[in-house]
C-alpha positions in Angstrom: -0.4 0.1 -0.1 1.3 3.5 -1.1 1.9 6.2 1.5 0.4 9.5 -0.5 2.2 12.6 0.7 0.0 15.5 0.9 0.8 19.4 -0.1 -1.8 22.2 0.4 -1.4 25.6 -1.6 -3.3 28.3 -0.1 -4.9 30.8 -2.6 -7.3 33.8 -2.9 -8.8 32.9 -6.1 -12.0 31.4 -7.2 -13.5 30.1 -10.2 -12.7 32.2 -13.5 -15.7 33.7 -15.3 -15.7 34.1 -19.3 -15.4 37.5 -20.1 -15.9 39.1 -24.0 -12.7 38.7 -25.6 -11.0 40.7 -28.6 -8.4 40.2 -31.3 -4.9 42.3 -30.9 -2.4 42.5 -34.0 0.9 42.1 -32.7 3.3 45.1 -34.0 7.4 45.1 -33.9 8.8 45.5 -30.6 5.7 44.3 -28.6 6.2 42.4 -25.7 3.9 40.8 -23.3 4.5 43.0 -20.6 4.1 46.1 -22.9 0.9 44.6 -24.3 -0.4 44.4 -20.7 0.4 48.1 -20.0 -1.1 49.3 -23.0 -4.0 47.4 -22.5 -5.0 46.9 -18.8 -2.6 49.4 -17.5 -0.1 47.2 -15.5 2.7 45.2 -17.0 1.9 42.3 -14.4 -1.1 41.3 -16.1 1.1 39.7 -18.8 -0.4 36.5 -17.0 -3.7 37.2 -18.5 -2.0 37.1 -21.9 -0.6 33.7 -21.6 -3.8 32.4 -19.9 -5.9 33.3 -23.3 -3.1 32.2 -25.8 -1.8 29.2 -24.9 0.0 28.4 -28.2 2.8 31.0 -26.8 4.2 28.1 -25.1 5.3 27.8 -21.3 9.0 29.0 -22.1 9.7 33.0 -21.3 10.3 35.3 -22.7 8.1 34.7 -25.4 8.7 36.4 -28.9 5.8 38.1 -30.5 6.0 37.8 -34.3 4.8 41.0 -36.0 1.2 40.5 -37.4 0.3 37.3 -35.8 -3.0 38.1 -33.5 -3.7 37.6 -29.7 -6.9 37.1 -28.3 -7.5 39.2 -25.3 -10.6 39.8 -23.0 -12.0 43.2 -22.5 -12.0 43.4 -19.4 -9.6 41.8 -16.6 -11.5 38.4 -15.5 -12.7 37.9 -11.8 -10.3 34.6 -11.6 -7.5 32.9 -13.3 -6.4 29.5 -13.0 -4.1 29.2 -10.2 -1.6 26.8 -11.5 -1.4 24.4 -14.8 0.0 21.0 -15.1 2.6 21.6 -17.4 4.5 17.9 -17.3 3.1 14.5 -16.6 5.1 10.9 -16.4 3.1 7.8 -16.2 0.1 7.8 -14.2 -1.1 11.2 -12.8 -4.2 12.0 -11.9 -6.6 14.9 -11.0 -9.9 16.3 -9.7 -11.9 19.2 -8.9 -13.3 19.8 -5.2 -16.9 19.0 -6.7 -16.3 15.7 -7.7 -15.0 12.2 -6.3 -13.7 11.0 -9.5 -10.1 11.2 -10.6 -9.3 11.6 -14.3 -5.9 11.6 -16.2 -4.0 15.1 -15.5 -2.4 15.7 -18.8 -0.4 18.8 -19.6 -2.2 21.8 -20.1 -5.0 21.0 -17.5 -6.2 24.5 -15.6 -5.9 23.6 -11.8 -8.5 26.2 -9.7 -8.7 26.5 -6.0 -9.1 23.0 -4.4 -7.9 20.9 -7.2 -6.0 17.9 -6.5 -3.3 16.3 -8.3 -1.9 13.0 -7.5 1.2 11.0 -8.8 1.2 7.2 -8.8 4.3 4.6 -8.5 7.5 6.0 -10.5 5.4 8.8 -11.8 6.1 12.5 -11.6 4.5 15.9 -12.7 5.4 19.6 -13.0 3.0 22.2 -11.8 3.8 25.9 -12.5 1.5 28.5 -10.9 0.7 32.0 -12.3 4.0 33.6 -11.8 5.6 31.1 -13.8 7.1 29.4 -10.6 7.1 25.9 -10.7 7.1 22.7 -8.1 8.1 18.9 -9.1 6.4 16.3 -7.6 8.0 12.9 -7.4 6.0 9.8 -7.2 3.5 9.2 -4.6 2.7 12.7 -4.0 -0.7 14.7 -3.6 -1.0 17.8 -4.1 -4.0 20.3 -3.2 -4.0 23.6 -4.9 -4.9 26.7 -3.3 -2.8 29.6 -4.8 -0.4 32.1 -3.3 -0.7 34.9 -0.9 1.3 38.2 -0.5 3.6 39.2 2.5 4.6 42.7 4.2 6.5 43.6 1.3 4.0 42.8 -1.3 5.7 40.2 -2.8 3.8 37.3 -3.8 4.4 34.0 -1.9 3.5 30.3 -2.5 2.7 28.6 0.5 2.5 24.4 0.9 1.8 22.2 3.1 4.2 18.8 2.8 2.9 15.9 5.1 5.4 13.3 3.8 7.3 12.6 0.8 9.5 15.2 -1.2 9.4 18.4 -3.0 11.3 20.0 -5.1 11.0 23.9 -6.0 13.5 26.0 -8.6 12.0 29.4 -8.8 14.5 31.8 -10.6 15.6 29.3 -12.8 11.9 29.4 -14.3 10.7 32.8 -13.7 13.8 34.5 -14.8 13.5 36.6 -11.5 15.1 35.8 -8.1 12.5 37.4 -5.7 9.9 34.6 -6.0 9.2 33.3 -2.8 7.8 30.0 -1.6 7.1 28.9 2.1 6.8 25.1 2.7 5.4 23.6 5.9 5.6 20.2 7.4 5.1 18.4 10.4 8.0 19.2 11.9 9.0 22.8 10.5 8.6 25.8 8.5 11.1 26.9 5.4 10.8 29.6 3.6 12.8 30.0 0.2 13.5 33.1 -1.9 14.7 32.3 -5.5 17.2 29.6 -6.2 16.0 25.6 -5.8 15.4 23.5 -3.1 14.5 20.2 -1.6 12.6 19.5 1.3 11.5 16.0 2.2 9.6 14.4 5.3 10.0 10.7 6.2 7.7 8.5 8.0 8.5 9.8 11.5 7.5 13.3 10.7 11.4 14.8 10.4 12.0 17.5 7.8 15.3 17.8 5.6 15.8 21.4 4.1 18.3 21.1 1.3 19.4 24.4 -0.3 20.5 23.5 -4.1 20.7 27.2 -5.5 22.2 30.4 -4.7 18.8 31.9 -3.4 18.2 32.4 0.4 16.9 29.7 2.8 15.3 29.4 6.4 14.1 27.0 8.6 12.1 26.9 11.9 10.5 24.7 14.0 6.7 24.5 13.2 3.9 25.4 16.0 6.3 27.1 18.1 7.9 30.7 17.7 11.6 29.6 17.5 14.1 31.3 15.9 15.1 30.9 12.2 17.9 29.0 11.1 19.6 30.6 7.8 20.1 27.6 5.1 23.2 28.7 2.7 23.9 27.3 -0.4 24.9 23.4 -0.4 23.7 23.2 2.9 21.0 21.3 4.7 19.3 21.4 8.2 17.1 18.6 9.9 14.2 19.2 12.3 12.5 16.6 14.6 9.2 17.0 15.5 9.2 19.6 18.5 12.9 20.2 18.5 14.6 23.1 16.9 16.3 23.2 13.6 19.9 21.2 13.6 23.0 23.4 12.8 23.4 23.6 9.0 25.9 20.9 7.6 27.3 20.7 4.0 25.7 18.8 1.5 27.3 15.8 -0.1 29.1 17.1 -3.1 27.2 16.6 -6.6 28.9 13.4 -8.7 31.0 14.1 -11.7 30.3 12.7 -15.0 33.3 10.3 -16.0 34.7 11.7 -19.5 35.1 9.5 -22.6 31.9 7.7 -22.4 29.5 7.8 -25.7 27.0 10.5 -26.4 25.2 9.3 -28.9 23.4 6.2 -29.2 21.9 4.3 -32.4 18.3 2.9 -32.4 16.9 0.1 -35.0 14.4 2.6 -36.8 11.3 3.5 -33.9 12.3 0.9 -31.4 14.3 3.1 -29.2 18.0 2.6 -28.2 19.7 1.8 -24.7 21.3 4.6 -23.6 24.0 4.5 -20.6 26.6 6.7 -18.4 29.0 6.4 -16.0 29.9 8.8 -13.0 32.8 9.4 -10.4 31.8 7.3 -6.6 31.2 9.8 -3.9 32.6 8.7 -0.7 29.6 10.1 1.4 27.0 8.6 -0.6 24.9 5.5 0.4 22.9 5.6 -2.7 22.4 7.8 -5.8 19.3 9.2 -7.6 19.4 9.2 -11.3 17.1 11.4 -13.3 16.7 11.2 -17.4 14.8 14.6 -18.8 14.0 15.7 -22.1 15.4 19.3 -21.3 18.6 21.1 -20.5 16.7 22.6 -17.4 15.8 19.1 -16.1 12.2 19.4 -16.7 10.2 16.8 -18.6 11.5 14.0 -16.7 11.4 10.8 -19.0 12.6 8.1 -16.3 13.9 8.3 -12.6 15.5 5.5 -10.7 17.8 5.5 -7.0 20.7 2.8 -7.1 22.8 1.9 -4.1 26.5 3.3 -3.9 27.9 0.3 -5.1 26.4 1.1 -8.6 28.1 4.3 -10.5 26.5 3.8 -13.8 23.2 4.0 -15.2 21.2 2.1 -18.0 18.0 3.1 -19.8 16.3 1.0 -22.2 13.7 1.8 -25.3 14.8 5.5 -25.5 13.3 7.0 -28.5 15.0 9.2 -30.9 16.1 12.8 -29.6 18.2 14.3 -27.0 18.4 13.7 -23.4 20.0 15.3 -20.0 21.0 13.2 -17.1 21.7 14.1 -13.7 22.8 12.5 -10.7 22.4 13.3 -7.2 24.4 11.8 -4.0 22.4 10.9 -1.0 24.4 10.7 2.5 23.8 8.3 5.4 21.4 11.3 6.8 19.4 10.9 4.0 20.6 14.6 2.6 20.5 14.7 -1.1 23.2 16.7 -2.9 22.5 19.6 -5.9 22.0 17.3 -9.0 25.6 17.3 -11.2 25.6 19.0 -14.3 23.4 17.5 -17.1 24.9 15.0 -19.1 23.5 15.4 -22.8 23.1 12.3 -24.5 21.6 11.4 -28.1 19.6 8.8 -29.9 19.7 8.6 -33.4 17.4 6.4 -35.6 19.4 4.2 -38.3 16.4 2.8 -40.3 16.1 -0.8 -41.9 15.2 -0.8 -45.5 14.1 -4.4 -45.8 14.0 -6.5 -49.4 11.0 -5.8 -51.6 9.7 -3.1 -48.7 8.9 -6.0 -46.7 7.1 -4.8 -43.3 9.2 -4.8 -40.2 7.6 -7.4 -37.2 5.8 -4.8 -34.5 8.1 -3.9 -31.8 5.2 -4.6 -29.2 5.4 -8.4 -30.6 9.3 -8.5 -30.1 9.0 -8.7 -26.1 12.2 -10.7 -26.1 15.2 -10.9 -28.5 16.4 -8.2 -31.1 14.6 -7.3 -34.2 14.0 -10.0 -36.9 14.8 -8.8 -40.6 15.4 -10.7 -43.8 18.6 -11.3 -45.2 19.7 -8.5 -47.8 18.4 -6.0 -45.5 20.4 -2.2 -45.6 21.0 0.3 -43.1 19.9 3.6 -43.9 22.5 5.5 -41.8 21.9 9.4 -41.4 24.4 11.8 -42.6 27.8 11.8 -40.9 27.3 8.6 -39.4 29.1 5.1 -40.7 28.0 1.6 -39.2 29.8 -1.9 -39.0 28.0 -5.2 -38.9 29.6 -7.0 -36.2 33.7 -6.4 -36.3 33.5 -5.4 -40.0 34.1 -2.2 -41.9 32.2 1.0 -41.1 30.6 1.9 -44.1 27.7 4.4 -45.1 24.9 1.8 -45.9 25.8 -1.7 -44.6 24.2 -5.0 -45.7 23.0 -7.5 -43.5 23.7 -10.6 -45.9 24.6 -13.1 -43.2 22.0 -15.3 -41.6 22.4 -14.8 -38.1 22.7 -12.6 -35.1 24.7 -9.5 -35.5 25.6 -6.7 -33.4 25.3 -3.5 -35.3 27.4 0.1 -33.9 28.5 3.2 -35.7 31.1 5.8 -35.6 30.4 9.6 -36.0 32.1 11.9 -38.4 34.8 12.7 -35.4 35.5 9.1 -34.9 33.4 8.9 -31.6 31.9 5.4 -31.1 28.2 5.5 -31.1 26.6 2.1 -29.7 24.1 0.6 -31.6 21.8 -2.6 -31.3 21.3 -6.6 -32.1 19.4 -7.7 -35.0 18.8 -11.3 -36.4 19.0 -12.0 -40.0 16.9 -14.8 -41.3 16.6 -16.2 -44.9 14.0 -16.6 -47.3 13.2 -20.2 -48.5 12.4 -20.0 -52.2 10.9 -23.4 -53.7 9.5 -24.1 -57.3 6.3 -26.0 -57.5 5.6 -28.9 -59.5 4.1 -26.9 -62.1 7.4 -24.4 -62.5 9.7 -27.2 -63.4 9.0 -27.1 -67.4 8.6 -24.6 -69.8 8.1 -24.9 -73.7 10.1 -23.4 -76.3 8.3 -20.6 -78.3 5.3 -20.6 -75.8 4.5 -18.9 -72.8 4.1 -20.8 -69.6 3.6 -20.2 -65.9 6.1 -20.7 -63.5 4.8 -20.8 -59.6 7.0 -20.8 -56.9 6.8 -20.4 -53.0 8.5 -17.9 -50.4 8.7 -18.9 -47.0 10.1 -17.4 -44.0 9.2 -16.6 -40.0 9.2 -12.7 -40.7 7.0 -10.4 -42.8 7.4 -11.3 -46.7 8.5 -8.5 -49.4 5.5 -6.8 -50.8 7.6 -5.7 -54.1 9.9 -8.4 -56.1 10.8 -9.5 -59.5 12.0 -12.2 -61.2 15.3 -12.1 -63.8 16.0 -15.1 -66.2 18.8 -15.5 -68.6 19.4 -14.8 -72.0 16.4 -16.6 -74.5 13.6 -15.8 -71.8 11.3 -13.3 -71.3 9.4 -13.0 -67.9 6.6 -11.3 -66.5 5.9 -9.4 -63.1 5.2 -12.2 -60.3 1.9 -11.7 -58.5 0.2 -13.7 -55.7 -1.2 -17.2 -57.1 -4.7 -18.4 -56.5 -3.3 -21.2 -54.6 -2.4 -20.2 -50.8 1.2 -19.4 -50.1 2.2 -19.2 -54.0 3.6 -16.7 -56.3 3.3 -17.3 -60.0 5.2 -15.6 -63.0 4.7 -15.5 -66.9 7.9 -17.1 -68.6 8.1 -17.3 -72.3 10.8 -19.3 -73.9 12.4 -18.2 -77.3 13.3 -20.8 -79.8 17.0 -20.8 -78.7 16.5 -21.0 -74.9 18.9 -23.5 -73.1 17.5 -27.0 -71.9 18.3 -25.9 -68.2 17.8 -22.5 -66.6 17.6 -21.0 -63.2 14.6 -17.9 -62.4 16.3 -15.7 -60.2 14.0 -14.0 -57.5 14.9 -10.7 -56.6 13.9 -7.6 -54.4 15.1 -3.9 -53.9 16.9 -3.1 -50.6 17.5 0.5 -50.6 18.0 1.0 -54.4 20.4 -2.3 -54.6 19.1 -5.7 -56.0 19.2 -8.3 -53.6 18.4 -12.1 -54.5 16.4 -13.8 -52.6 16.4 -17.3 -54.0 16.6 -19.4 -57.4 13.8 -21.3 -59.3 15.1 -24.2 -61.7 13.8 -24.5 -65.1 13.7 -27.1 -67.8 12.8 -26.4 -71.3 11.3 -28.7 -73.6 10.4 -28.6 -77.5 6.9 -27.9 -78.6 4.6 -30.9 -79.9 3.7 -30.6 -83.6 -0.1 -30.2 -84.1 -1.6 -30.1 -87.5 -3.6 -27.2 -88.5 -3.9 -25.9 -85.5 -6.0 -22.6 -85.4 -4.5 -19.5 -84.2 -6.5 -18.6 -80.9 -8.6 -15.6 -81.5 -8.1 -12.4 -79.4 -10.9 -11.7 -76.9 -12.6 -8.4 -77.2 -12.9 -6.3 -74.1 -16.2 -5.3 -73.1 -16.7 -1.1 -73.5 -17.5 0.5 -70.1 -19.6 3.1 -70.6 -22.4 5.2 -68.8 -21.2 3.7 -65.4 -23.0 5.0 -62.0 -21.3 4.6 -58.4 -23.0 4.8 -55.3 -21.0 4.9 -52.1 -20.6 6.2 -48.5 -17.5 7.7 -46.6 -16.0 9.1 -43.3 -12.6 10.3 -42.4 -11.4 13.3 -40.9 -11.5 17.3 -41.7 -8.7 19.6 -40.2 -10.6 22.8 -40.3 -8.3 25.8 -40.7 -7.8 27.9 -37.6 -8.6 31.2 -39.8 -11.7 30.1 -41.3 -14.9 32.7 -41.9 -17.8 30.5 -40.8 -19.2 32.5 -38.3 -22.6 34.5 -38.6 -22.2 38.3 -38.9 -24.7 41.1 -38.5 -27.1 40.0 -36.0 -28.7 41.1 -33.2 -26.5 38.3 -31.2 -23.0 38.9 -30.5 -21.8 36.3 -32.7 -17.9 36.2 -33.2 -15.3 33.8 -34.9 -13.4 30.9 -33.1 -11.0 28.3 -34.0 -12.8 24.9 -34.1 -11.2 21.7 -32.9 -7.6 20.7 -34.5 -9.8 17.6 -36.1 -13.4 16.9 -36.8 -14.8 13.5 -38.1 -16.9 13.4 -41.1 -19.3 11.3 -42.9 -21.0 11.4 -46.3 -22.4 10.1 -49.2 -21.7 10.4 -52.9 -23.4 9.5 -56.4 -21.1 9.5 -59.6 -21.7 9.2 -63.3 -19.0 8.1 -65.8 -20.0 8.5 -69.5 -16.4 6.6 -70.3 -14.2 4.6 -67.7 -11.8 7.6 -67.5 -13.5 10.5 -66.8 -16.6 11.1 -64.7 -18.4 13.6 -62.2 -19.3 13.4 -58.8 -22.0 14.8 -56.2 -21.1 14.6 -52.5 -23.1 15.5 -49.4 -20.9 15.2 -46.2 -21.6 16.6 -42.3 -18.9 16.9 -40.0 -19.9 17.7 -35.9 -17.3 19.0 -34.2 -16.7 21.5 -31.1 -15.0 25.0 -30.7 -11.4 24.9 -29.4 -11.9 27.7 -26.7 -15.4 27.9 -25.3 -15.9 23.9 -26.0 -19.1 24.8 -27.6 -20.8 22.5 -30.0 -20.7 23.1 -33.4 -21.9 21.4 -36.7 -20.2 21.8 -40.2 -22.1 20.3 -43.1 -21.0 20.7 -47.1 -22.5 20.1 -50.5 -20.2 19.6 -53.7 -19.3 18.3 -57.0 -16.4 17.8 -58.8 -15.1 16.4 -62.4 -12.8 13.1 -61.8 -10.2 11.1 -63.7 -8.9 7.7 -63.2 -7.1 4.9 -64.8 -8.6 1.6 -66.3 -7.0 -1.0 -63.8 -8.1 -2.7 -60.9 -5.9 -0.5 -58.6 -6.0 3.3 -60.4 -5.1 6.5 -59.0 -7.4 9.7 -59.4 -7.5 13.1 -59.5 -10.4 15.5 -58.7 -11.5 19.1 -58.7 -14.7 21.1 -58.1 -16.7 23.3 -55.7 -19.6 23.7 -53.7 -20.7 25.1 -50.3 -19.4 24.5 -46.7 -21.6 25.8 -43.9 -21.6 25.7 -40.2 -24.6 25.5 -37.6 -23.5 26.5 -34.3 -25.3 27.7 -30.7 -26.3 31.5 -30.1 -24.1 33.1 -27.2 -25.3 32.1 -24.0 -24.9 34.3 -20.6 -23.7 37.4 -22.5 -21.0 35.5 -23.7 -19.5 36.2 -27.4 -18.4 32.4 -28.4 -21.0 31.6 -30.4 -20.5 30.9 -34.3 -24.0 30.8 -35.2 -25.3 30.2 -38.6 -23.2 30.7 -41.8 -22.5 29.3 -45.4 -19.6 30.1 -47.6 -18.4 29.0 -51.1 -15.5 26.5 -51.1 -13.1 25.1 -54.0 -11.4 21.6 -53.4 -9.0 19.4 -55.2 -6.9 16.4 -54.4 -6.0 12.8 -55.5 -6.9 9.6 -54.3 -6.6 5.6 -55.1 -9.5 3.1 -55.9 -9.0 -0.7 -55.5 -11.8 -2.9 -57.0 -12.5 -5.6 -55.0 -14.9 -7.1 -57.8 -16.5 -5.9 -60.5 -19.2 -4.0 -58.9 -17.6 -3.2 -55.5 -14.6 -0.9 -54.7 -12.6 0.4 -51.6 -11.8 4.5 -51.9 -9.2 6.7 -50.4 -9.3 10.5 -51.2 -6.9 12.7 -50.0 -7.8 16.5 -50.7 -7.7 20.5 -49.7 -11.0 22.7 -49.1 -10.2 26.2 -50.1 -12.7 28.3 -48.2 -12.6 32.4 -47.3 -10.0 33.3 -44.9 -10.9 35.2 -41.8 -8.9 38.5 -43.0 -9.9 37.5 -46.6 -7.8 35.3 -49.3 -7.7 31.5 -48.7 -8.3 29.3 -45.6 -7.2 25.7 -46.1 -8.8 22.6 -44.5 -7.2 19.3 -45.5 -9.5 16.2 -45.5 -8.7 12.5 -45.5 -11.8 10.0 -46.6 -12.0 6.4 -46.9 -15.3 5.2 -48.7 -17.0 1.8 -49.8 -19.0 2.3 -53.5 -20.9 -0.1 -55.8 -20.5 0.2 -59.6 -23.4 -0.5 -62.0 -22.8 -0.6 -65.5 -18.8 -1.8 -65.3 -17.8 -4.6 -67.7 -17.1 -8.1 -65.7 -14.4 -10.3 -67.1 -16.4 -13.1 -65.6 -19.3 -12.3 -67.4 -17.3 -12.0 -70.7 -15.3 -15.2 -70.0 -18.9 -17.0 -69.9 -20.1 -15.3 -72.9 -16.8 -16.6 -74.8 -17.2 -20.2 -73.0 -20.9 -20.2 -74.4 -19.7 -19.6 -77.9 -17.1 -22.0 -77.9 -19.2 -24.6 -76.8 -21.9 -23.6 -79.5 -19.3 -23.5 -82.2 -18.2 -27.1 -80.8 -21.5 -28.2 -81.1 -22.5 -27.0 -84.7 -19.0 -28.6 -85.8 -20.1 -31.9 -84.4 -23.6 -31.6 -85.7 -21.9 -30.7 -89.2 -19.5 -33.8 -88.8 -22.6 -36.2 -88.2 -24.4 -34.9 -90.9 -21.6 -35.8 -93.4 -21.0 -38.8 -92.0 -24.7 -39.9 -92.4 -24.8 -38.7 -95.7 -21.6 -40.7 -96.7 -23.1 -43.8 -95.2 -26.3 -43.3 -97.4 -24.2 -42.8 -100.7 -22.2 -45.9 -99.9 -25.6 -48.0 -99.5 -26.8 -46.6 -103.1 -23.6 -47.7 -104.7 -24.2 -51.0 -103.3 -27.7 -51.3 -104.3 -26.9 -50.4 -108.2 -23.9 -53.2 -108.2 -26.6 -55.8 -106.7 -29.2 -55.2 -109.3 
């Protein structure tokens, strides 16, 4: 059972109102503080700008680009969120004081008075307050948000109560100013910090430890009594037992130093992640070490954290995705005081793509619970620029090929001759075997060679067959027989008696032989008066009609012009959700196989991004379409129509409603059709919908649609084949009837001759 630390933050704020907003266009030289002074009369109100324009990001200062627009409230809101979840790793939950149900606390979640944030095992979170100061929560921590208060010198101080566990604050590092302050009350102590970084821990017996990790001011006194404050200087720590005064500050253990010469770049097999490692020098006072791997140089966005015994001076983290990592280590002494973290040790994970023969899909990483990734022989390594990789003890080259079956270690070398540890890969072979029908061919004729491909990994998607001189071969394709491929082979009159077909695939632009199919060639048997085969006439495909349904997604433009104007109610523009579902019907008419026209009607239910109001988009449009005559065929289309929206009216004095509006729109794009059979098809369309921009010009809203259609009037090879078979049968019957009639006449003639001779 986990014992959860508890933190309570005191606030003077209440739930926010929804004030009316307007758009402010950024001009050269603007800053958040300057705009706050101009609009609200005080630069400190820049927090309002940050709250209403989250796209600016959490990092300060913001760089404002002239011409862009900010959304600002016309009047200062009565209240703002007290804090925001800015990072969450693994299981982090939150709930409001009005409910007992917990939900996921994702980055960007606003926190108001009384909200709770709870981190579970091996989880961590960051909470940013309105003044941009932050606290970091380690695993099994419960935080209750209340906000901040002001002391006698009008300085804002964040207050917290820590019952058990650990809380780390890094004030000046985030706010950009050293006068940020925080007061932390524990069962045994009251600690105050001004700027800098600090760590406060409370063990199960209620003993508090205060460690000043930065250069700011720190002081601690006993809780529940007016004892004197003890100043804790930089890199010093003080302990407070319940009912006792703080101990004399003692030096914290020194920060560990990283061992030079270790690898700083690691290579991953595609998107499977890499194993990153590092080593530090031992600290004499340490009984254990805390290692944190973060995605940001300042130590934020912790990716993983672990505590190891003093006998271990090396860390290892597996399955690290591509990107940069910053690793810090802190020493923990026998009195449980933790040193300031070491300097950030920067590591990088670079992916090396595996180009398999014939674009064979790689096994899913999740399916490979044990052992290295398995790939086909002939797989090529697509190394990034500036890297050379080797297989085993081989030479480091730009694009090595895995051409030997078995397990191999891949490692790389950077341009400055630094080693980049890599990964292990298992190379497997493809078994190519000829079927019985593929053992022989006939000179001057075309026959079908069949062969099988077997491997315990996904097979190539694209391959071809090479033959020696005297043969012509077609493109291989899956056979009707399960597990077999087939290829058309034409043997010339001079073809050799024995030949070998080579099954080939492409791996990163280089041909790779997967296997061989032996072939024997025989002479054709002479057949007198063999009639030449007649070519079948292909049926014409005219006046086809397609009826279909489709679904997909649309990405509405942030600068759309879909809102009601000139009305009694105060409608106004508001961005829609980034992605909206789309459903619709279509009908198409194709006078010839290549060209047609279509009409579509679709609906797109969505919501507004800021006020979370429901909005209902819809469209009616038509377009011309061009396509090919093949079973899998590309398409191009262009057309136009209307796009509209129906939203709720503003409520409670809010101006966030969109109302009703209808605009003209053009669209263009391409796609792919796959005919399942002669009357049914699957269809993929990717297009851009161009409508009116909020400020004039064009607003772009991409769409991705997947549909199913039924075709009427398409020529069927099956039907044509049936007609040909019927005609052939009729011709054979006619010929047999003619032969029977001739035989009867001959018999009758012979009988007449015999009668005359007897007379």
